[in-house]
C-alpha positions in Angstrom: 107.8 95.6 116.4 108.2 92.3 118.0 106.5 89.2 116.1 104.3 86.8 118.4 106.4 83.8 119.2 105.2 80.0 117.5 106.2 77.3 118.8 108.6 75.4 116.4 107.1 72.0 115.1 108.4 68.5 115.1 109.2 66.5 112.1 106.4 64.5 112.5 103.8 67.3 113.6 105.4 68.9 110.1 103.7 66.3 108.3 100.2 67.3 106.5 97.4 65.2 104.9 98.3 67.9 101.5 102.3 66.9 102.2 101.5 63.0 102.0 99.8 63.2 98.7 102.0 65.5 97.5 104.9 63.1 98.0 103.0 59.7 96.6 101.5 58.4 100.0 98.0 58.9 99.4 95.2 56.0 99.4 95.1 53.6 96.5 92.7 54.4 93.5 90.9 51.6 91.5 92.7 50.2 88.5 91.6 52.0 84.7 91.1 49.5 82.0 94.1 49.2 80.1 94.3 51.8 77.0 94.6 50.0 73.6 98.2 48.8 72.9 99.3 49.5 76.2 99.3 46.5 79.4 97.8 46.7 82.5 100.1 47.4 85.6 101.7 50.6 84.2 100.8 54.3 84.6 97.4 54.4 85.2 97.0 51.3 86.9 97.0 49.6 90.2 99.6 50.8 93.5 101.9 48.0 94.5 101.2 46.3 97.5 104.2 48.1 99.3 102.9 51.9 98.5 99.4 50.8 100.4 101.4 50.0 103.4 103.1 53.0 103.2 100.3 55.0 102.7 98.2 53.4 105.7 101.5 53.9 108.0 101.6 57.7 107.0 97.6 58.2 107.6 98.2 56.2 111.1 101.2 58.4 112.4 98.5 61.6 111.2 95.7 60.5 113.1 98.0 59.0 115.7 99.1 63.2 116.1 95.6 64.2 116.5 94.7 61.9 119.2 97.8 62.4 121.2 97.5 66.0 120.6 93.8 67.2 120.3 93.0 70.2 118.8 93.0 73.3 121.4 89.4 74.2 122.9 87.4 76.9 121.0 89.0 80.1 121.9 86.9 82.2 124.1 85.0 85.3 122.9 87.7 88.0 123.5 90.5 85.5 123.2 91.2 87.5 119.2 90.9 90.9 120.6 93.9 92.7 119.5 96.4 94.0 122.1 97.8 97.7 122.0 101.7 97.8 121.4 103.8 101.0 121.3 105.1 101.8 117.3 108.5 101.1 117.1 109.1 103.4 114.1 107.6 107.3 113.1 108.5 109.3 109.7 107.3 112.6 108.9 107.9 114.8 105.8 108.7 118.7 106.0 108.3 120.5 102.8 110.9 123.0 101.0 111.2 126.3 103.3 111.8 129.9 101.9 110.7 129.6 98.5 110.8 133.0 97.1 111.4 134.7 100.2 113.9 136.2 102.5 113.8 135.2 106.1 114.7 132.0 108.4 113.8 128.4 109.5 113.7 126.3 112.3 112.9 123.0 112.8 111.7 121.4 116.6 111.5 117.6 116.9 109.9 116.2 120.2 109.1 112.8 121.8 106.8 112.7 124.8 107.8 110.5 127.6 106.5 107.1 127.3 105.3 104.5 129.9 106.1 101.5 127.5 108.8 99.0 127.5 110.5 100.6 124.4 114.4 101.5 125.1 117.3 102.9 123.0 116.0 104.0 119.3 117.2 107.4 117.6 115.5 110.1 116.4 117.0 112.8 113.4 116.2 115.1 110.9 118.0 114.5 107.4 117.7 117.3 104.0 116.3 115.6 101.1 117.9 115.6 97.9 118.7 119.1 95.9 115.3 120.3 95.2 113.7 122.1 92.2 114.0 125.8 91.5 111.6 127.4 93.4 108.4 129.6 92.1 108.8 132.7 91.1 107.0 135.9 92.6 105.5 136.9 88.9 102.0 134.7 88.2 103.2 134.7 84.8 105.5 131.4 85.2 106.3 129.0 82.9 103.4 126.9 82.7 104.9 123.4 83.7 105.4 122.1 86.5 109.6 122.6 87.7 111.7 119.2 86.6 112.7 116.8 89.5 115.5 118.1 91.6 117.8 115.1 91.4 117.7 112.4 88.7 118.8 110.1 91.0 118.5 109.8 94.5 121.4 110.7 96.7 123.3 107.9 98.8 122.1 107.9 102.5 125.4 108.9 104.7 126.0 105.7 107.1 124.5 105.9 110.2 126.1 106.8 113.5 126.3 104.6 116.1 122.6 106.0 117.9 121.3 105.1 115.0 121.1 108.7 112.4 122.6 109.2 109.3 126.3 111.0 110.2 124.8 114.2 107.9 121.4 114.4 109.9 120.4 118.2 110.1 119.1 117.3 114.0 119.1 114.5 116.4 116.7 114.0 118.8 118.6 112.2 121.9 115.8 111.3 124.6 112.1 111.6 124.9 110.6 114.8 127.3 113.2 117.5 126.2 112.8 119.0 122.6 115.8 119.9 120.5 115.8 122.6 117.9 118.1 123.6 114.5 117.6 125.8 111.4 116.8 124.6 108.0 118.7 124.9 104.7 119.2 128.6 103.9 118.1 129.9 100.6 115.4 129.5 97.9 116.7 126.1 96.5 116.7 124.6 100.1 115.4 120.7 100.2 112.6 119.0 101.6 113.2 117.7 104.7 112.6 113.9 106.4 112.3 113.4 110.1 112.3 109.4 111.8 112.7 108.0 115.1 113.0 104.5 116.3 112.7 102.9 119.2 111.4 104.8 122.5 111.8 107.9 120.7 109.3 106.6 117.8 105.9 107.0 120.3 104.4 110.6 119.7 107.5 111.8 117.3 106.3 115.1 116.6 108.6 117.8 113.9 107.4 121.2 113.7 108.5 123.8 111.2 108.4 127.2 111.7 109.5 130.3 109.4 110.0 134.1 109.9 109.7 136.6 106.7 111.9 139.5 107.2 111.1 141.0 103.7 108.7 143.4 103.7 106.1 142.4 100.9 105.9 138.9 102.9 106.5 139.9 106.4 104.9 137.4 108.3 105.3 133.8 110.6 104.4 130.8 108.8 104.5 127.2 110.3 103.3 123.6 109.8 103.8 120.2 112.0 105.1 117.8 109.6 103.3 115.2 108.1 103.6 111.5 107.4 103.8 110.9 103.3 100.6 109.4 101.6 98.9 108.7 98.9 96.1 111.7 99.2 96.4 115.3 100.6 93.4 117.7 100.7 93.6 121.7 100.8 91.1 124.3 100.9 91.2 128.0 100.5 94.1 128.3 98.3 93.8 131.2 95.2 95.6 132.2 92.1 94.2 135.8 92.2 95.2 138.9 93.2 98.6 138.9 95.0 98.5 135.4 95.9 101.4 133.6 95.2 100.5 129.8 96.2 102.7 126.7 95.4 102.5 123.3 96.7 105.5 121.2 97.9 106.2 117.6 97.2 108.9 116.0 98.6 109.6 112.1 97.8 111.9 110.9 100.8 110.9 107.4 99.9 113.8 105.1 97.8 111.1 104.7 95.1 109.9 107.0 91.9 106.5 108.9 92.7 103.8 109.9 90.1 101.5 113.0 91.2 98.3 114.5 90.1 97.2 118.0 91.4 93.5 118.4 90.8 92.3 121.9 91.4 88.7 122.9 92.1 86.8 126.3 91.8 83.6 127.8 91.4 82.8 126.0 88.3 84.5 122.7 89.0 87.2 120.6 88.3 89.9 122.6 86.0 91.8 120.6 83.6 94.9 121.0 83.0 97.4 118.1 81.5 100.0 120.0 83.3 99.1 118.8 86.6 98.5 115.7 85.9 101.5 112.9 85.9 104.4 115.3 87.9 107.1 112.8 88.3 108.7 113.3 91.7 112.1 111.3 91.9 113.4 109.2 95.0 114.8 111.9 97.5 113.9 115.1 95.1 112.0 118.1 96.0 109.9 120.5 94.0 107.5 122.7 94.0 104.6 123.3 91.6 103.2 127.2 91.5 99.1 127.1 91.6 99.1 129.3 88.4 101.2 126.9 86.5 98.5 124.5 86.5 95.1 126.6 86.8 93.5 128.7 84.2 93.3 132.3 84.7 93.0 134.1 88.3 90.5 132.1 90.9 89.5 133.5 93.5 88.8 130.1 96.0 90.4 127.0 95.4 90.5 123.3 96.7 93.5 121.4 96.0 93.8 117.6 96.0 97.4 116.1 95.6 97.3 112.1 94.8 99.8 110.2 94.2 99.0 107.4 91.6 102.2 105.6 92.3 104.6 105.8 95.6 104.3 108.1 98.5 105.0 112.0 98.8 104.8 114.4 101.4 102.7 117.6 100.1 102.2 120.9 101.8 100.8 124.1 100.6 101.8 127.6 101.2 99.9 130.8 100.4 101.7 134.2 100.3 99.2 137.4 99.9 101.6 140.2 99.2 102.2 142.1 102.3 98.5 141.2 104.1 100.1 137.7 105.0 101.2 134.2 104.4 101.2 130.9 105.5 101.3 127.0 105.3 97.5 125.8 104.6 97.3 122.6 106.8 96.2 118.9 105.2 92.4 118.8 105.8 90.9 116.2 107.7 89.3 113.4 105.3 86.3 114.9 103.5 83.5 114.1 105.9 80.0 115.6 106.5 81.1 117.1 109.6 83.7 119.4 109.9 85.3 121.1 112.9 88.2 123.7 112.4 89.2 124.9 116.3 91.7 127.9 116.9 89.7 131.7 116.0 91.5 133.8 117.5 89.2 136.6 119.6 91.1 139.6 117.5 90.1 137.8 114.3 89.4 140.9 111.9 88.3 139.0 109.3 87.5 135.4 108.2 86.7 133.6 104.6 85.8 130.3 104.6 85.9 127.9 101.4 83.8 125.1 101.0 84.4 122.0 98.6 81.6 119.4 97.6 82.4 115.8 95.7 80.9 115.6 92.3 78.3 113.2 93.6 75.7 115.8 95.3 75.2 119.2 96.8 76.1 120.4 100.3 73.9 122.5 102.4 75.7 123.2 105.6 74.8 125.1 108.9 77.4 126.8 110.4 77.8 127.2 114.0 80.5 128.5 116.2 81.9 127.0 119.9 81.8 130.0 122.3 82.4 129.8 126.2 78.9 128.5 127.2 78.7 125.9 124.0 77.5 126.1 120.4 75.5 129.0 118.7 74.8 130.0 115.3 76.6 133.5 113.9 73.8 136.0 112.8 73.9 136.3 109.2 76.1 133.6 108.3 73.6 130.6 109.3 74.0 128.2 106.5 76.1 127.5 102.8 75.3 125.7 99.7 77.8 124.1 98.0 77.0 122.8 94.3 78.6 119.4 93.6 81.9 119.1 92.3 82.5 123.0 93.0 84.0 125.2 95.4 81.8 127.7 97.6 83.4 130.7 99.8 81.8 133.4 102.1 83.1 136.3 104.1 82.4 136.0 107.8 84.2 139.2 108.7 84.4 139.7 112.5 82.6 136.7 113.4 83.8 135.7 116.9 82.9 139.2 118.3 86.7 139.6 120.7 85.6 135.7 122.0 87.9 132.9 120.9 85.9 130.0 119.3 85.9 126.8 116.9 83.6 126.9 113.9 81.9 123.4 112.6 80.1 122.8 109.4 77.4 120.2 110.2 74.3 118.8 107.3 71.7 121.0 107.7 69.5 117.7 107.0 70.9 114.9 109.0 69.2 112.8 106.4 71.4 113.5 103.6 75.2 114.2 104.4 77.4 114.8 102.1 81.8 114.7 103.0 83.0 118.1 102.6 86.5 119.8 103.1 86.6 123.3 104.3 89.2 125.8 105.3 89.2 129.0 106.7 91.2 131.9 106.5 92.0 133.9 109.6 93.4 138.0 109.5 94.7 139.8 112.1 95.1 143.7 112.1 97.9 145.2 113.5 99.0 149.4 113.8 99.2 151.1 110.6 96.9 148.7 108.5 99.4 145.9 108.7 98.5 142.2 109.0 99.0 138.7 108.8 97.0 135.4 107.7 97.1 131.7 109.1 94.8 129.0 107.5 92.4 126.8 109.9 91.3 123.3 108.0 89.1 120.6 109.3 90.6 118.8 112.1 90.0 115.3 113.9 90.1 115.1 117.9 93.2 114.9 119.6 92.3 111.2 121.3 94.7 109.9 123.8 97.4 112.4 123.2 98.7 115.1 120.7 101.7 117.3 121.1 102.7 120.5 118.9 106.8 121.8 119.4 108.2 124.8 119.3 106.6 127.2 121.6 108.3 130.3 123.0 108.0 132.1 126.4 104.8 134.3 126.1 104.1 134.0 122.5 102.0 130.7 123.0 98.1 130.6 123.0 96.1 126.8 123.2 92.5 126.7 121.7 90.6 123.8 123.0 87.0 122.8 121.9 84.8 120.0 123.2 82.6 119.3 120.5 80.4 116.7 121.9 79.6 116.1 125.8 81.9 118.6 128.8 85.4 117.1 128.9 88.9 117.1 131.1 92.4 117.6 129.2 95.7 117.7 130.7 98.0 119.9 129.3 101.6 119.6 129.8 104.7 121.9 128.9 107.9 119.8 128.6 111.3 121.2 129.6 113.2 123.7 127.2 115.6 122.9 124.6 118.4 124.9 127.2 116.7 123.1 130.3 113.4 123.6 132.7 111.4 121.8 134.2 107.9 120.3 132.6 104.4 121.4 134.5 101.2 120.1 134.2 97.4 121.5 134.3 94.0 120.0 133.9 91.7 122.0 132.1 87.5 121.5 132.2 85.4 122.4 129.1 81.9 122.8 128.8 79.7 120.6 126.3 80.5 122.5 122.9 82.5 125.2 124.5 86.5 126.6 123.7 88.5 127.4 126.3 91.8 129.4 125.3 94.6 129.9 127.7 98.2 131.3 127.7 100.1 127.8 127.3 101.8 126.9 130.8 105.8 127.3 131.1 108.1 125.1 132.3 109.7 126.0 135.4 113.6 128.0 134.6 112.2 127.8 131.0 115.5 128.0 128.4 115.2 127.8 124.7 111.4 126.9 123.0 109.2 123.9 124.6 106.8 121.4 123.4 102.6 121.2 124.5 101.2 118.0 124.8 97.4 117.7 125.4 95.6 114.4 127.0 92.2 113.3 127.1 91.9 112.7 131.0 87.8 112.4 130.5 84.5 112.8 128.6 84.0 113.6 124.7 86.1 114.1 122.0 88.2 117.3 122.4 89.7 119.3 119.2 92.4 121.7 119.7 94.9 124.5 118.3 97.9 125.8 118.7 98.9 130.0 118.0 102.1 130.9 118.1 102.4 135.1 118.0 105.8 136.5 117.4 104.5 140.3 116.6 107.3 142.6 114.8 107.4 145.8 113.3 103.4 146.5 114.1 102.8 143.4 112.4 100.8 140.8 114.6 102.9 138.2 112.5 101.2 134.8 113.9 100.5 131.3 113.1 97.7 128.4 113.6 98.6 124.9 114.3 96.0 122.2 114.7 96.8 119.4 117.2 96.3 115.6 116.0 96.6 112.2 117.5 99.5 111.0 117.8 99.2 107.4 117.2 102.0 106.4 119.5 100.3 103.1 119.7 98.6 100.5 117.0 96.5 97.2 117.2 98.2 94.0 116.9 95.9 91.4 116.1 96.5 88.1 118.5 97.4 84.6 117.6 97.2 81.4 119.0 98.6 77.9 118.5 96.3 75.4 117.2 98.1 72.1 116.1 94.4 71.0 115.3 95.3 72.5 112.0 96.5 69.6 110.4 93.1 67.7 110.2 91.6 71.3 108.5 
């Protein structure tokens, strides 16, 4: 981002009273009495007449400048208001794909067309260094986290002329057209770093989608890659039954990270030294199987990944045998009210998991957003969570053949307790087969939000107005292999949810991106369901759309020569 320009001061203007004092040109001091045995006039005595004259000249020069260049007039009330500027660099981290399962993983990268003046730049995805040994399918895996996959960071490849590394797995050429490509194959595939600069940075989005073809884990897993950070919350994990859940840690930074993984169950924090002080070397990836850091089988877990030094990308994958698998998305920060968008009309089962902080219990209302607004589902009006613990409730076929969003809010507005929430959603297919996806507390789409990797006839968009009625604009980009973008406006009633088959670009060839922009009205949360049924399995995955933060606030700076008097 271009820095504000400042006028270069002349040599005379650069002299400040403090500088004058440091150079010895200070006002004369009263003479000190001569110390015994030391004649007056030496150190500590009176200044010489030339020194007094020099000091007077410097002071005259300083005050002369103040007279010739008086201080600027007081700034107007809005002079210090920040301005908005487009971001010039965006980075995200994608987790390790295919940990212990057979299938294929694809990346799709996209930047919406911008309206700013940024030009040039590059966008790319590159593999991290060799990762750690992936977790096994057996809950009896070793009780210590896997070691870092690389003792030292891999030497970065030299950038090409476009700014992307020569060994980039995927490169994005221009805004408005997505690109897609495969991830590394095998159970030891590394995590991936994604970077965009210049005109490709505002709104840069990367989606990772995995199709598992192995019968014991047949299903669809997807997520939107997230920026590296120091704190990630996940609700809905488990170490009971056939569940094989693991945390993927990827460090694309140049320094090592030290990570703690905190597990909370129905009895509170699960203490285990193996979950603390996990070192993730620069440029490395590793997976931590949850049964190795929990104590026994725990049906419902909230997981908090905390980087006590450095930054990492963190993701949590859940697999429930033949019942389904997907990534559990990172939750919005703990807050008294959480909204979870994206419940399909044909939900066959829904399982809600909520965590409350150690400081206080939480009593929450459970509400659904239907086509006409918010309502309370019969038989599931509320949930109580003890301080520092996790509570869960089965909601069954809560949507009753209508799409919905779910909201948790305090039963008493005077007693707000910040919470984290997750919702497992199951859809049933033929022959008793099913697949699962996990929803989580999400923030509004804001000015603009995007999700990549949409397929013809396979994407459904869920839009929930959390307050007043709203209007949003939905745009389908060109396809990876060609097509013409299309847009449509969608009106949402206050508190209502609308589901629509994703609009598709004309002459679509390949996959495409969907962008949602708030046109008017109250805040809107959104989610996209990608459905790819295979062999009677209703394979699906749901991703929430988040504000792409393509702009930042930049404080204004003004010149004030009068600073020399302060």
